[in-house]
C-alpha positions in Angstrom: 0.0 0.0 0.0 1.4 3.4 -1.0 -1.1 6.3 -0.7 -0.5 10.0 -1.2 -2.0 12.8 0.8 -1.6 16.5 0.4 -0.2 17.2 3.9 1.4 15.4 6.8 -1.4 16.7 9.0 -4.0 15.2 6.7 -2.3 11.8 6.8 -2.0 11.9 10.6 -5.6 13.0 11.1 -6.9 10.2 8.8 -4.8 7.7 10.8 -6.1 9.0 14.0 -9.8 8.8 13.0 -9.0 5.4 11.3 -10.2 6.3 7.8 -6.7 5.3 6.8 -5.5 2.0 8.1 -2.4 -0.2 7.8 0.2 2.5 7.6 3.6 2.0 9.1 5.4 4.8 7.5 4.8 8.4 6.3 7.4 10.0 4.1 7.8 13.8 3.6 10.1 16.0 1.7 13.3 16.8 3.4 13.2 20.5 2.0 9.7 20.9 3.5 10.6 19.3 6.8 13.6 21.6 7.1 11.2 24.7 6.9 9.5 23.6 10.1 10.5 25.0 13.5 11.9 22.5 16.0 8.6 22.7 18.0 6.5 21.9 14.8 8.8 18.9 14.1 8.5 17.7 17.7 4.7 18.0 17.5 4.6 15.9 14.3 6.9 13.4 15.7 4.8 13.0 18.9 1.6 12.6 16.9 3.3 9.9 14.7 4.6 8.1 17.8 1.2 8.0 19.4 -0.1 6.5 16.2 2.7 3.9 15.8 3.9 5.4 12.6 7.5 6.1 11.6 8.2 9.5 10.0 10.9 9.5 7.3 12.3 12.3 5.0 13.1 11.8 1.3 15.8 14.0 -0.4 14.1 13.6 -3.9 10.5 14.1 -2.9 8.7 17.3 -3.7 6.8 19.2 -1.0 3.4 18.8 -2.9 2.4 15.5 -1.1 3.4 12.9 1.5 3.4 9.2 1.0 1.7 6.8 3.4 3.1 3.2 3.3 2.3 -0.1 4.7 4.7 -2.7 6.2 5.5 -4.4 2.9 7.0 -1.5 1.0 10.8 -1.0 1.3 12.3 2.4 1.8 13.7 4.2 -1.3 17.4 5.0 -1.4 16.8 8.7 -0.9 14.8 8.2 2.3 16.2 8.6 5.7 14.8 8.3 9.3 14.3 11.4 11.3 
């Protein structure tokens, strides 16, 4: 399962209300992540941890979407854990 959402907030919300299920990883653009303040990054990390989802950044991904993946999809070579 690989699903795109417009924003990280949207993906986390859908996981929280269980309209999106089976996700283990959310991948965001490294350039977008770098524009966030430390407190914004911490807030996203906390939300993801509560939902049991790993956040990763991708050097090659654009900031126009995020990818939500299930357990079976391997990471890309341009992805890195946060």
